[in-house]
SEGU-666491 format. One record per residue (C-alpha): residue number from 1; residue in three letters; x, y, z. Coordinates in nm, 2 decimals, decimal comma. Each point is the difference from the previous one (the first is absolute). Layout:
residues N
NUM	ALA	X	Y	Z
...
//
This chain:
residues 301
1	MET	11,38	13,27	10,80
2	THR	-0,03	-0,23	0,33
3	ARG	-0,17	-0,27	-0,19
4	SER	0,24	-0,04	-0,26
5	THR	0,29	0,05	0,24
6	PHE	-0,16	-0,27	0,22
7	ILE	-0,03	-0,27	-0,26
8	ASN	0,35	0,05	-0,14
9	SER	0,13	0,00	0,32
10	LEU	-0,20	-0,34	0,07
11	CYS	0,13	-0,14	-0,36
12	GLU	0,36	0,07	0,18
13	ALA	-0,10	-0,19	0,32
14	ALA	-0,15	-0,30	-0,18
15	ALA	0,33	-0,03	-0,21
16	LYS	0,18	-0,04	0,35
17	HIS	-0,31	-0,21	0,19
18	GLU	-0,16	-0,28	-0,21
19	ASP	-0,27	-0,01	0,25
20	ILE	-0,17	0,32	-0,12
21	PHE	-0,32	-0,05	-0,19
22	LEU	-0,21	0,29	-0,15
23	ILE	-0,41	-0,03	-0,04
24	CYS	-0,18	0,28	-0,18
25	GLY	-0,39	0,03	0,01
26	ASP	-0,03	0,07	-0,40
27	LEU	0,20	0,33	-0,03
28	GLY	0,35	0,15	0,04
29	TYR	0,07	0,00	-0,42
30	SER	0,28	0,21	-0,05
31	VAL	0,12	-0,05	0,36
32	LEU	0,03	-0,36	0,08
33	GLU	0,11	-0,13	-0,36
34	PRO	0,38	0,02	0,11
35	PHE	-0,05	-0,25	0,31
36	ALA	-0,24	-0,23	-0,21
37	ARG	0,27	-0,02	-0,28
38	ARG	0,27	-0,07	0,21
39	PHE	-0,19	-0,24	0,25
40	PRO	-0,26	-0,15	-0,19
41	ASP	-0,01	-0,29	0,24
42	ARG	-0,06	0,22	0,29
43	PHE	-0,25	0,24	-0,15
44	LEU	-0,40	-0,07	-0,02
45	ASN	-0,28	0,22	-0,11
46	ALA	-0,29	-0,12	0,23
47	GLY	-0,26	0,21	-0,21
48	ILE	-0,27	0,23	0,18
49	ALA	-0,02	-0,24	0,29
50	GLU	0,16	0,19	0,28
51	GLN	-0,14	-0,23	0,28
52	ASN	0,12	-0,32	-0,19
53	MET	0,38	0,17	-0,06
54	THR	0,05	0,05	0,37
55	GLN	-0,10	-0,35	0,08
56	VAL	0,22	-0,12	-0,29
57	ALA	0,29	0,22	0,15
58	VAL	-0,05	-0,15	0,34
59	GLY	0,01	-0,34	-0,14
60	LEU	0,35	0,07	-0,19
61	ALA	0,13	0,17	0,32
62	ARG	-0,08	-0,34	0,20
63	GLU	0,24	-0,16	-0,26
64	GLY	0,27	0,23	0,07
65	TYR	-0,05	0,29	-0,24
66	ASN	0,02	0,36	0,10
67	VAL	-0,31	0,13	-0,18
68	PHE	-0,08	0,34	-0,14
69	THR	-0,35	0,08	-0,13
70	TYR	-0,08	0,30	-0,20
71	SER	-0,33	0,20	-0,09
72	ILE	-0,15	0,32	0,05
73	GLY	-0,05	0,14	0,34
74	ASN	-0,35	-0,11	0,11
75	PHE	-0,02	-0,34	-0,21
76	PRO	0,30	-0,20	0,21
77	THR	-0,10	0,15	0,34
78	LEU	-0,37	0,12	0,06
79	ARG	-0,12	-0,28	-0,23
80	CYS	0,22	-0,27	0,15
81	MET	-0,04	0,07	0,39
82	GLU	-0,12	-0,31	0,09
83	GLN	0,27	-0,20	-0,19
84	ILE	0,27	0,27	0,16
85	ARG	-0,13	-0,06	0,37
86	TYR	-0,06	-0,38	-0,01
87	ASP	0,24	-0,15	-0,27
88	LEU	0,30	0,26	0,00
89	CYS	0,03	0,17	0,31
90	TYR	-0,13	-0,27	0,26
91	HIS	0,25	-0,26	-0,16
92	GLU	0,26	0,29	-0,03
93	ALA	0,04	-0,10	-0,36
94	ASN	0,31	0,13	-0,18
95	VAL	-0,21	0,19	-0,25
96	LYS	0,04	0,40	-0,09
97	ILE	-0,30	0,17	-0,14
98	VAL	0,09	0,29	-0,24
99	ALA	-0,27	0,24	-0,06
100	VAL	0,06	0,27	-0,26
101	GLY	-0,22	0,29	-0,04
102	ALA	0,02	0,13	0,36
103	GLY	-0,28	0,28	0,10
104	TYR	-0,12	0,16	-0,32
105	ALA	0,27	-0,12	-0,22
106	TYR	-0,27	-0,14	-0,23
107	GLY	-0,22	0,30	0,05
108	PRO	-0,19	0,00	-0,32
109	GLN	-0,12	-0,35	0,04
110	GLY	-0,24	0,10	0,29
111	VAL	-0,02	-0,13	0,36
112	SER	0,01	-0,36	-0,07
113	HIS	0,38	0,06	-0,08
114	HIS	0,04	0,29	0,29
115	THR	0,24	-0,19	0,24
116	THR	-0,09	0,18	0,33
117	GLU	-0,07	-0,25	0,24
118	ASP	0,26	-0,25	-0,02
119	VAL	0,24	0,10	0,27
120	ALA	-0,26	0,02	0,27
121	MET	-0,13	-0,35	-0,11
122	LEU	0,34	-0,19	-0,02
123	ARG	0,18	0,17	0,31
124	SER	-0,28	-0,14	0,19
125	ILE	0,11	-0,35	-0,07
126	PRO	0,26	-0,16	0,21
127	ASN	0,33	-0,10	-0,18
128	MET	-0,03	0,21	-0,29
129	LEU	0,29	0,26	-0,07
130	LEU	-0,10	0,30	-0,21
131	CYS	0,21	0,20	-0,21
132	ALA	-0,06	0,30	-0,23
133	PRO	0,28	0,13	-0,19
134	ALA	0,02	0,37	-0,07
135	ASP	0,25	0,02	-0,32
136	PRO	0,20	-0,24	-0,21
137	ILE	0,28	-0,01	0,26
138	GLU	-0,24	-0,15	0,25
139	ALA	-0,16	-0,22	-0,25
140	GLN	0,31	-0,14	-0,08
141	ALA	0,10	-0,06	0,37
142	ALA	-0,34	-0,15	0,06
143	ALA	0,07	-0,23	-0,25
144	GLU	0,29	-0,11	0,13
145	PHE	-0,10	-0,03	0,33
146	MET	-0,33	-0,17	-0,05
147	ALA	0,22	-0,28	-0,23
148	ALA	0,18	-0,10	0,33
149	PHE	-0,30	0,07	0,23
150	ARG	-0,19	-0,33	0,10
151	GLY	-0,36	0,04	0,11
152	PRO	-0,31	0,20	-0,13
153	GLY	0,07	0,35	-0,12
154	TYR	-0,18	0,27	-0,21
155	VAL	0,15	0,25	-0,24
156	ARG	-0,22	0,28	-0,08
157	LEU	0,13	0,18	-0,34
158	ASN	-0,08	0,31	-0,20
159	LYS	-0,08	-0,04	-0,35
160	ALA	0,27	0,23	-0,18
161	GLY	0,18	0,35	-0,01
162	GLU	0,14	-0,02	0,34
163	PRO	0,30	0,24	0,04
164	ARG	0,33	-0,13	0,18
165	LEU	0,02	0,14	0,32
166	HIS	0,29	-0,19	0,16
167	SER	0,34	0,02	-0,15
168	GLU	0,09	-0,35	0,02
169	ALA	-0,11	-0,36	0,17
170	ASP	0,32	-0,05	0,17
171	GLY	0,00	0,11	0,35
172	LEU	-0,37	0,07	-0,02
173	GLY	-0,08	-0,19	0,35
174	PHE	-0,31	-0,18	-0,19
175	ARG	-0,13	-0,22	0,25
176	PRO	-0,31	-0,06	0,20
177	GLY	-0,10	0,24	0,28
178	HIS	0,24	0,26	-0,10
179	PHE	-0,06	0,35	-0,19
180	LEU	0,21	0,16	-0,28
181	LYS	0,09	0,38	0,08
182	LEU	-0,01	0,21	-0,31
183	LYS	0,04	0,35	0,17
184	ASP	0,12	0,13	0,34
185	GLY	-0,25	0,26	0,15
186	GLU	-0,12	0,16	0,33
187	GLY	-0,30	-0,03	0,20
188	THR	-0,25	-0,21	-0,27
189	ALA	0,08	-0,29	-0,19
190	VAL	-0,19	-0,16	-0,29
191	VAL	-0,03	-0,36	-0,03
192	ALA	-0,11	-0,15	-0,32
193	SER	-0,06	-0,33	-0,12
194	GLY	0,01	-0,11	-0,37
195	ALA	0,01	0,18	-0,32
196	ILE	-0,18	0,32	0,16
197	LEU	0,35	0,08	0,15
198	ALA	0,07	0,18	-0,34
199	LEU	-0,28	0,24	0,09
200	ALA	0,16	0,06	0,33
201	VAL	0,31	0,06	-0,11
202	ALA	-0,15	0,27	-0,27
203	GLU	-0,24	0,18	0,27
204	LEU	0,30	0,02	0,23
205	GLU	0,19	0,18	-0,27
206	HIS	-0,28	0,21	-0,11
207	LEU	-0,10	0,10	0,38
208	GLY	0,36	0,07	0,09
209	LYS	-0,07	-0,18	0,35
210	ARG	0,31	-0,11	0,18
211	TRP	-0,15	-0,33	0,08
212	ALA	0,14	-0,34	0,03
213	LEU	-0,11	-0,25	-0,26
214	TYR	0,00	-0,37	0,05
215	SER	-0,10	-0,29	-0,24
216	SER	-0,16	-0,31	0,15
217	PRO	0,04	-0,30	-0,24
218	PHE	-0,14	-0,24	0,26
219	ILE	-0,33	0,04	0,19
220	GLY	-0,02	-0,12	0,36
221	ASN	0,22	-0,16	0,27
222	TYR	0,22	0,30	0,02
223	ALA	0,34	-0,03	0,17
224	LEU	0,00	0,19	0,33
225	GLN	0,30	0,21	-0,07
226	GLU	-0,18	0,11	-0,32
227	LEU	-0,31	0,11	0,20
228	LEU	0,22	0,16	0,25
229	ALA	0,13	0,23	-0,28
230	LEU	-0,33	0,10	-0,10
231	ALA	-0,11	0,06	0,36
232	SER	0,27	0,27	0,02
233	TYR	-0,20	0,23	-0,24
234	ASP	-0,28	0,22	0,12
235	GLU	-0,22	-0,10	-0,30
236	LEU	-0,03	-0,29	-0,24
237	ILE	-0,20	0,03	-0,33
238	THR	-0,07	-0,35	-0,17
239	LEU	-0,06	-0,01	-0,34
240	GLU	-0,18	-0,31	-0,20
241	GLU	-0,19	-0,06	-0,32
242	HIS	-0,24	-0,24	0,20
243	GLN	-0,31	0,07	0,23
244	LEU	0,07	0,15	0,32
245	ASN	-0,16	-0,28	0,18
246	GLY	0,23	-0,25	0,06
247	GLY	0,27	0,10	-0,21
248	PHE	0,38	0,10	0,03
249	GLY	-0,09	0,31	0,21
250	SER	-0,20	-0,21	0,24
251	SER	0,29	-0,24	0,06
252	ILE	0,23	0,31	0,10
253	VAL	-0,30	0,13	0,24
254	GLU	-0,01	-0,34	0,17
255	ALA	0,37	-0,06	0,03
256	MET	0,06	0,35	0,17
257	SER	-0,31	-0,04	0,22
258	ASP	0,13	-0,35	0,13
259	LEU	0,32	0,16	0,07
260	TYR	-0,16	0,27	0,22
261	ALA	-0,25	-0,21	0,16
262	ASN	0,31	-0,23	0,09
263	GLY	0,20	0,27	0,16
264	VAL	0,28	-0,03	-0,27
265	ILE	-0,03	0,39	-0,13
266	LYS	-0,14	0,28	0,23
267	ASN	-0,14	0,21	-0,26
268	MET	-0,17	-0,11	-0,33
269	PRO	0,04	0,20	-0,30
270	ARG	-0,32	0,13	-0,17
271	ILE	-0,09	-0,20	-0,30
272	ARG	-0,19	0,11	-0,30
273	ARG	-0,09	-0,28	-0,25
274	LYS	-0,02	0,10	-0,36
275	GLY	-0,19	-0,23	-0,22
276	ILE	-0,33	-0,13	-0,18
277	PRO	-0,29	0,12	0,19
278	ASN	-0,25	-0,34	0,08
279	CYS	-0,21	0,02	-0,32
280	PHE	0,01	-0,11	-0,35
281	ILE	0,10	0,22	-0,27
282	GLY	-0,21	-0,08	-0,28
283	THR	0,16	0,24	-0,23
284	CYS	0,23	-0,14	-0,30
285	GLY	0,35	0,20	-0,06
286	THR	0,35	0,00	0,01
287	GLN	0,19	-0,12	0,30
288	ASP	0,08	0,39	0,07
289	TYR	-0,34	0,14	-0,05
290	LEU	-0,15	-0,28	0,26
291	ARG	0,27	0,07	0,23
292	GLN	-0,13	0,37	-0,01
293	VAL	-0,36	-0,10	0,01
294	ALA	0,08	-0,21	0,33
295	GLY	0,20	0,30	0,16
296	LEU	0,35	-0,19	-0,01
297	SER	0,23	0,26	0,08
298	LEU	0,21	0,18	0,27
299	ILE	-0,11	0,35	-0,08
300	GLY	-0,23	0,12	0,27
301	SER	0,20	-0,15	0,27
//
């Protein structure tokens, strides 16, 4: 599971770096206890007060800590946009927001827990680095990277059950602006961000398509050589468990459009975005069920 792997890796990082501090918003039971037991003087439960949690985190960062906040998807993000914009990002505070339950991971709890607009909102704020690990290997790499990174960051985790899609973390090439290739292919490349990558792996195998497959653990500010590699395909299909408006797919379209407009590439690939329609899905159900309701699939491409 990405969240357990992330926290376990953060524990290992905290053993090496005494500046790492973790604050939770009255949750994480059965997940955060290892950190709380090992580092009681660097753990705080702020209660159901996410805006205050963010401000406390910024204050601790000003005192030299590398602070991680942890809560369910929407609560440390959408609920705290003012604090994130003014206190965290404007001052480039050394705070990492860890949101568990991306997309429909908390589907049975309803719209209040459906995390489907966070990427669009956070990637619009200067100085914020966005990361969406797809599997436990990427989650481990994300924890290690964020433990060393200085500045505002956002880690978008799923809740549970993610299969291991990479063989090992060593040599993964996990860094901002870069994609991770899982499969070679011709003509079409699928680029997925976050835990929805597992769906892409399964559907490509089912469809028997000879398409390339990439993971994008970081969202935005893509390296030029990475974009040029994607531009070599005739068609790109982006996949995300997030609303289409302003999400990961939009960031790819924007980047490719800029390359084309500036004459860096002569031909722009056809880009099809697969994501959640710009609407609320008021139905409660499992993550898999709500993905089906939202039409999250490569089938029909």
